[in-house]
C-alpha positions as CSV (number, residue, x, y, z in Angstrom):
1,M,118.0,147.6,102.5
2,S,119.9,145.8,105.3
3,A,121.0,142.4,105.1
4,A,118.6,141.4,108.1
5,T,115.7,142.4,105.8
6,T,117.0,140.7,102.6
7,K,115.3,137.6,102.1
8,T,117.0,135.1,99.7
9,A,115.6,132.1,98.2
10,P,116.2,128.7,100.4
11,E,119.2,126.6,99.1
12,A,118.4,123.8,97.0
13,G,118.0,120.4,99.1
14,T,117.3,122.2,102.4
15,A,113.3,121.9,102.5
16,G,113.5,118.4,103.5
17,W,112.1,115.5,102.0
18,T,108.8,115.6,103.9
19,L,107.9,119.2,102.6
20,L,108.6,118.3,99.1
21,A,106.4,115.1,99.8
22,M,103.6,117.3,101.1
23,R,103.9,119.7,98.0
24,L,103.9,116.9,95.8
25,A,101.0,115.3,97.3
26,R,98.8,118.4,97.5
27,V,99.7,119.2,93.6
28,A,98.9,115.5,92.5
29,G,95.7,115.7,94.6
30,Y,94.6,118.6,93.1
31,R,95.3,117.6,89.5
32,V,93.6,114.0,90.0
33,G,90.8,115.7,91.6
34,H,90.0,118.2,88.7
35,A,90.4,115.2,86.3
36,L,87.7,113.3,88.3
37,E,85.6,116.3,88.9
38,E,85.3,116.6,84.8
39,L,83.7,113.2,85.3
40,G,81.4,114.2,87.9
41,M,83.3,111.9,90.5
42,R,84.8,112.9,93.9
43,T,88.3,111.5,95.1
44,H,86.5,109.9,98.2
45,E,84.0,108.3,95.5
46,F,87.0,107.1,93.2
47,A,88.9,105.6,96.5
48,V,85.7,103.7,97.5
49,L,85.0,102.3,93.8
50,H,88.7,101.4,93.5
51,Y,89.1,99.6,96.8
52,V,85.8,97.5,96.3
53,R,87.0,96.4,93.0
54,D,90.4,95.4,94.1
55,A,89.2,93.8,97.4
56,G,85.8,92.2,96.1
57,P,82.5,92.3,97.9
58,L,83.4,93.4,101.4
59,S,81.6,94.7,104.8
60,Q,81.2,98.6,105.1
61,Q,82.9,98.3,108.7
62,D,86.0,96.4,106.6
63,L,85.9,99.1,104.1
64,G,85.7,102.2,106.5
65,R,88.7,100.8,108.4
66,A,90.7,100.2,105.2
67,L,90.4,103.7,103.7
68,R,89.9,105.1,107.2
69,I,86.6,106.9,106.5
70,N,84.4,107.6,109.5
71,P,81.6,105.2,109.7
72,S,78.8,108.0,109.6
73,N,80.6,109.9,106.3
74,L,81.1,106.1,104.8
75,V,77.0,105.6,105.0
76,A,76.4,108.9,103.0
77,L,79.1,108.1,100.5
78,L,77.5,104.5,99.8
79,D,74.2,106.1,99.6
80,A,75.3,108.3,97.2
81,L,77.2,105.8,95.3
82,Q,74.3,103.4,95.6
83,A,71.8,106.0,94.6
84,D,74.0,106.5,91.2
85,G,74.1,102.7,90.6
86,L,77.7,102.2,90.9
87,I,77.6,99.9,93.9
88,V,75.2,97.2,95.6
89,R,74.9,96.4,99.3
90,A,73.4,93.2,100.3
91,R,73.4,91.3,103.6
92,D,76.0,89.1,104.2
93,P,74.8,85.4,104.2
94,E,77.0,84.8,107.0
95,D,76.3,87.2,109.3
96,R,72.7,89.5,108.6
97,R,73.8,92.3,110.5
98,R,76.3,93.2,108.0
99,H,75.9,94.6,104.6
100,L,78.5,93.9,101.9
101,V,79.7,96.3,99.5
102,G,79.9,95.4,95.8
103,L,80.5,97.0,92.4
104,T,77.8,97.2,89.7
105,A,78.6,96.8,85.9
106,D,78.0,100.9,85.6
107,G,80.4,101.1,88.8
108,R,83.2,99.0,86.9
109,Q,82.8,101.2,83.6
110,R,82.8,104.4,85.6
111,L,85.7,103.3,87.8
112,Q,87.5,102.4,84.2
113,R,86.9,105.7,82.9
114,A,88.1,107.4,86.2
115,R,91.3,105.7,86.6
116,R,91.9,106.7,82.8
117,A,91.7,110.2,83.8
118,A,93.8,109.6,86.8
119,E,96.5,107.9,85.2
120,D,96.4,110.7,82.5
121,A,97.0,113.4,85.9
122,E,99.6,111.5,87.0
123,Q,101.3,111.0,83.5
124,Q,101.5,114.6,83.3
125,L,102.8,115.1,86.7
126,L,105.7,112.9,86.0
127,S,106.3,114.0,82.6
128,P,110.0,115.3,83.7
129,L,111.0,111.7,84.5
130,S,112.3,109.2,82.1
131,P,110.3,106.0,82.1
132,A,113.0,104.2,84.2
133,E,112.7,107.0,86.7
134,R,108.9,106.7,86.9
135,R,109.2,103.0,87.6
136,A,112.1,103.5,90.5
137,F,109.9,106.4,91.8
138,V,106.4,104.8,91.9
139,G,108.5,101.4,93.3
140,V,109.9,103.5,96.3
141,L,106.5,104.8,97.1
142,E,104.8,101.6,96.8
143,R,107.1,100.3,99.5
144,L,106.9,103.4,101.9
145,A,103.3,103.3,101.5
146,T,102.8,99.6,102.2
147,D,105.0,99.9,105.3
148,A,103.8,103.1,106.8
149,C,99.8,102.1,106.2
150,R,100.1,98.6,107.3
151,P,97.0,97.9,109.5
152,G,97.9,97.7,113.2
153,S,101.3,99.4,112.8
154,H,102.7,101.8,115.0
155,R,103.8,104.1,112.3
156,S,100.4,103.8,110.6
157,G,98.6,107.1,110.1
158,R,95.6,108.1,107.9
159,C,96.1,106.2,104.4
């Protein structure tokens, strides 16, 4: 076999951090998605319940903008969550044209179970790191995500 046809493994550290981040995101998404699937939940449903819990009742439009979900996709997603009794949509008393999305008691309970499942998957993924390394890693991710996902930021992508 000639040197031209011999393939060697890439040298450590040459992949670039973005490739590593994408690989890790893919694995993390798969593991969390699988953990949620075992509870009968999809990642988009988890994201909606999580955001509504943190933000409180908010308009469908604000929710869609915050999670960067197309309005027609969001309506279908909210219809399913409402049919499952996990959210309520009520007319905004200040603007009757808008609906406010809030969690039900069942939605809060389901979210709590989903959060535990997601956290277990995350802990398994971070198991090679010490507790201090985990805190530092998550802190760096939070700073980067906060800056990159800031609404109106020229650096903002689909967050």
